[in-house]
N, C-alpha and C positions, 0 to 999 in steps of 0.2 A: 504493500500500500504506500501511497505517497506520504511524505512526512506530515503534511497538512495541506488543506486547500483542495481545489478541484483537480480532476484528472485532465491531463493535457493530451491532445491527439497529435502525435508526431508522424508526419509523413516522411518516409525514407525513400528518396527518389533514386531508384536504381533499376535499370531495365535489364540487368544481368544477374546471374548468380555469383555470389562470392562469399568467402568467410566473413569479410568485413560487414557486408550488408546484413547477413543473418545475425551476426553477433550484436550489431547495433539494435536491430529489431528486438532481439531477446532481452537485451539490457533495458530497453525502454519498458518492456512488460515487467521485468523483474523489479524495476524501480516503482511499480505501481501505476504506470500510465499506459496509454493506448497507442501502440504502433500501428501504422498503416504502410505496408510495403507498396509503393506506387510503381506499378508495372503495366504492361500492355493490357492485362486482363481486366483491370479495375479502374483505370484512369480515364477521366473525361472532364472537359470544361464546357459548360453550357452557358451561352449568352441568350437570354430570353427577355424581351421587353426592357432591355437596358440593364438587367440584373445578371451578374456573373455568378455561377454556382460551380463549386468544385466537387467532383466525385472521385474519391470519398471526401467527406468534409474533414478538414484538418485545421490545426491552429498554427503550425509551423512546419517547415521542411528542412530536413538534413540532406543536403545535396551530395549524392555519391555517384553521380554520372561519370562513367569512364569515357573520356573524349579523345585521349591521345592516340588510340589505335583505331579510331573510326575514320571513314573516308570523308564524311561531312560533319564535323563537330558542331557546325552552326545550327543544324537541325535540333540537336539535343539542347544546345544552349538556348534556343528559342523557347523550348518547352520549360526550361528552368526559369527563363525570363518571365513567362506567364505567371508562374507561381510567385516570383519576386515582386510582381506588381500587385499581388493580392494578400500575401501573408509574409511574415518574416522568413528568410531563407538563410541558413548557415552555409557558408561558402557560396556567396552570391555569384551569379553567372558572370558579372563583369570582372570580378576578381579571379574567377577560375579561368577566364579567357586569357588574362595576363599570365597566370601561373603555368598553363599548359604550353605556352609559347616560350621556349627557354630564352630566346634573345630578348623578348619583351620583358621577361622577368629580370634579366641581367640589366637591361636599360633602366628599369624602375629602381632597382636596388642601387645601382651606381649613382643615379641622380640623387638618391637619398643619403649618399655617403657610406654605403655598405660595400665592403671590398668584394669584387667579383673578378675572375680571371679576364685578362685582356681578350677581346674578341672582335671579329670583323664579319659583318653581314653585308653583302653587296649583291645587287641584282644583275650585275654585268660580270661575265666570266673573266675578262681581262682584269677588271678592278679587284676581284677576289684573289686571283692568283698573283697579281702584282704586290699584294699585301702579305703574301705567304711568308716572305723572308723575315717579317717582324716577329714571327712566332718560334724561331729557332729551328734546330735540326728535326724535331718532331713536334707535331701539332695535333690537337683534337679537331676532328671534322665531324659535325653532327647535324642531324635534321632539327629544325626549330621545334617541331612537334614530334614526340616519340615517347616510348615507354619501355620499362623493363630492360633498359640498356640498348633498346633497338635503335638503329640508325646512328650509331656512334662508332667512329674509327680513329685509330692513330694513322697519321699520314706523314711521309717523309718530305724533305725539303724540295725534292724534284718531282713530286707527284702533282699532276694537274687535277684540280677539283672543279666541280660545277656548282653554280648557285642553287641548283635543285637536285634532290635525289627523288626520282619518281615525281610525284605531285607535291612533295614537301620542300619548302624552303630550307636551305642548309647554310651553315656558317662555319668559320674557323674560330678556334679558341686556344689560348695558351695552355699547354700541358703543365700542370702543377704537380711536381713530384719532389718529395723531401727525403723519404726513407729508401734505403737499398732494400731489395727483396720484394715481397708481395705488396702490390698496390692496395691502398686502403683509403677509405673516407669515413666520415662520421655522419650518422643520421640522428637528428634530434626531433622527437615527436612533441609537437606543441598543440595544446587545446586551450584556447583563450590565453591567459597569462601563465598557465601551468605547464611545466615540463613533465610530460607523462613518463618518458624514458629516453634513453640514448644508447646507441650502439656503434661500435666500430664495425665496418663491413669490409671484409677482405676478399680480393678477387680470387676466383678459382684458378686452378693450375692451367697454364697456357692461355690466360686471359688477363686483361688489366681492368675490366669493368667489374664493379663491386656488387652489382645487383643480386639480391637473394634469389630472384627468379632465374638467374643464370648459374646458380650453384655456389654463390659466395658464402663464406663463413661469417659468423657474427660473434661479437663480444660485448658484454654489458659494460657500459660506461656511464650509467646514470649517476652514480655517486662520485664520479671522478671528473665531472665537467668543470673546466675553468669558468670563473664568473664571466669572463669576456665572451665565451662561447654561448653561455646561457642568454646573455644580453643580445648577442647577434641573432640567435635563433628567434627569440621573441620579436625583436624589431623587424626582422625580415618578414615574418608572418604578418605583422601589422602593416608594414609598408605595402605588401601585395594586396592586403585587404581581406585575408582569409581568417576564418574563425578557428580552423584546425588545419594542420599541415605537417608533413614530414620535411624538415629542412636539412638538405645535404650540404655538408661543409668539407673542406679539405685544408690541411695545414701546409703552408709553404714555408720557406726559410724566413720570410718576413711577416708571418702571421696567418690568420685564418681567412679563407675565401668561401663565399656561398656559391655553390654550384647550381642548385635547383631548390624550388619551394613547391613541393608536390601536394596538390589538393586532395588526392585520393591515395595517399601512401598506404601500403599494405600493413597488416598487423602481424603476419606470420613471422617475419624476421624479428620484429620487436618482441613478440611473445617468447620466441625461442631464446633470445638473448637475455631478456629481463624478467621473464615470468609474469609479465604484466600486459593486459589487453587495453587498448585505447577505447574500446567500444563503450564501456559504462561512462567514461568521461565525456565522450561526444553526446551520448544520450542525456547526461546531466546538463550539458551546455544547451541543448535544444529545449529541454523541459523548462529550465530556468529562464531562458530567453523569452519563452511564451508565458511567463508568469507563474509557472508551477514550482513545486518544491520537491526535493528529494532528501533522503537520508544519506548524508555524505559518508558515514561509516559503511553503509551498504554499498555505495559506489566502490569504495576501496576493496571490500570483500569480493564483489563481482569481478574486479579487475584481475584477480588471481586465476581466473579461468577464461579461456577463449571459447565461448559457447557458440559454435557455429552449426548447431543443430537446426533443422528446418523450423522456422518460427511459425507459431500458430496463425499469424496474420498473413501468411503467404496466400494470395488469392488462388482460387481454384480455376484452372484453365478449362474453358469449354471449346476452344479452338487451338490449333497448334501455335505455340509462341514463335514468331518469326526470328526471335533472337536466340532461341535454344539451339537449333540445328540448321545450318545452311547446307543446301544440297549443291554439290558440284558434279561435273561430269567426268567420265573416263578421260576425256581430254578437255582442257579448259584454257582460255586466254588468261595469261598472267603478265604482270609488269615486274620485271627483274631489274633491280637498281644496285649500282655500286657507287664508288666515290667519283667516277668521272662520267657517268651517263646512265641511261635507262633504255630498255628495249621491251616491247610487247611481243611475246612469242606464245606459241601453243605448247602447253606442258601436258605430260601424261601422268595420271594418278597411279601410284603403285603402293597399295597398303602393305605389301610385303617388304618394302624398303624402309629401313630405319631412318635414313638420312636423305634429305633432298640432294640432288646432284645437278650440276649444270655443265654445259659443253665448254671446252677449253677456249674456243674462239669467242663464244658469248661472254665468258668471264673476262677476257681481255678487252672486249668492246665496252663493257660497262665499268671497268676498273674494279672488279671484285678483288678484295684483298685488304691488307696484306695477308700472306699465308700465316695462319696461326699455328698449325702443326701438321703432322702426317697421320693418316689413319690407315689401318689395315682392313681391307675389304675382301670378304670371302663370298664367292658365288654359291648360290644354292645348288647349282648343277655341277660344280667342279670342286675338287679338293684344294686347288691352288688358291692363293690370295695375292692381292696387289697392294702397293702403297699408293695412296692418293693424297694430294694436298687438300686442306680444308680452309675455307675462308668465310667471312660473314657477308651475307647478301640480304637485301630487303626484297621480299616477294609479295606482291599485291595479288590477292585472290578473293573473288566474291565480295569486293567492297571493303575488305580488311587488308592489313599489311602485317607481315611477319618477318622479323629478323631472325635468320637461322644460320647455323654453321654448316654450310653445304660443301660437299666434295666436288672437286673438279676432275672431269674425265673427258676423253675424246669421244664425243657422241656423234661425230660426223657420219658414221655408218648407220646411225639409228634415225628413226622418223622424227623424233622430238628432241629439241636441244635442252629441255628441262624435264627432270623426273621429280615429281612431288612425292616425298617420303612421309612417313608417319609423324615426323616433327611438325609438319603442316597439316596433314590430313586428319590428325586427331581432333581438329577443330570443326570438321565437316562430316557430312554423310556423302558417300560417293555413290552415284548412280551410274553403273557401268554401261547402261543403255544409252546414256546421253553423251554426245561429243560435239565439239564446236567446229570440227573440221569437216563435217558433212558426210562422214562415212558411217552409216548405221551399223555396219558389221564390225564387231570388235575383233581385231586381229591381235592375238596375244604375242607380245614381243618379249623374248627372254631378257631378263634384267638380272643384274647382280644385286642380291640382297645384302645390304651393308650392315656389318656389325663390327664393333671394336674388338680387337684381339688383345 
């Protein structure tokens, strides 16, 4: 039950399934208030006779829309903006728009006197590459909108880069490295003025990106944060205009720099490192912002568990949810992007392949790389195995984009320059009867099933 006062109806705006969404909904209910999971099945806005009615009826919204990996984030932002005009919204859409665009974030922070790495965004190819020498022997090259480490590369001094990767704007940024050995950064989770927890994130082997989604390790730093870092994280969240955020920082030889301010930072790594979930604190912030009350001791108790069970407020679907499963064909048009270009090609789906692979010539055309490591690949029909280089590429499929570590092979003797493996196909349902190249007869082509040895 709430500490005192009326029950607050909190809408959690999330058109996807995630641990975070479920945990926030459960925390709202555990704190004695009413969660409403705003999804396709139950969400409507009715304008009738000049009166606007929300379905379901809510007092406040906790915005958990994932925008970074969608093709058109403006559509979802428009939905959030509707709510923002009618009820209070935590993580307002205008602030989220700034936060998901990494260069916009850096610009806002720098203008407020918060240290960020030097960076260059240019719409002209020559201007971008003419400024490359300002960043030293190695630079970071990244898409302005991306997630889970997607669309981020190290590039050498002689590598030519483009102002765009696929449909995304891209920019150069100074590489900040202080320690020898494994690359690491620091994430501080902020809700309001409160530091919920902090963790060092270490890059996995053969990588330099620290994202937990990529296999990075974590280490609790909550009780070891310097006062200066606490102030920077709080101020960065306030400058961007967010009510809660994961602030990513890195320490250079001359102090701390803010890398990103993430409006939908995940809870998994934080909970693993600290044993603390941010969900009850976000629930508390929403309830109190709407005039409700909570038992603060109960909030601390709930934070010791990451309750991602299916919440009772999840609406029942009467029709298939278009966000649950996207169907793609046996062959599909895909946009493959690297550091120097993009190509639209026809790819073949192969659920037997662990890893996506691309043709050597195509990899050269788009600037796939640099080579991260070598992998041993064994064919399902032969006992022998081969070594292949693996590189990061961005693959656009069905309106979504995925950054995967793909292998490079000579596919000139095959019909398709790209093979989609389970690293991408796990997000889709494959209809083998459907193909974009106009041939209804599916001719099975022997492929090598990739697995690490």
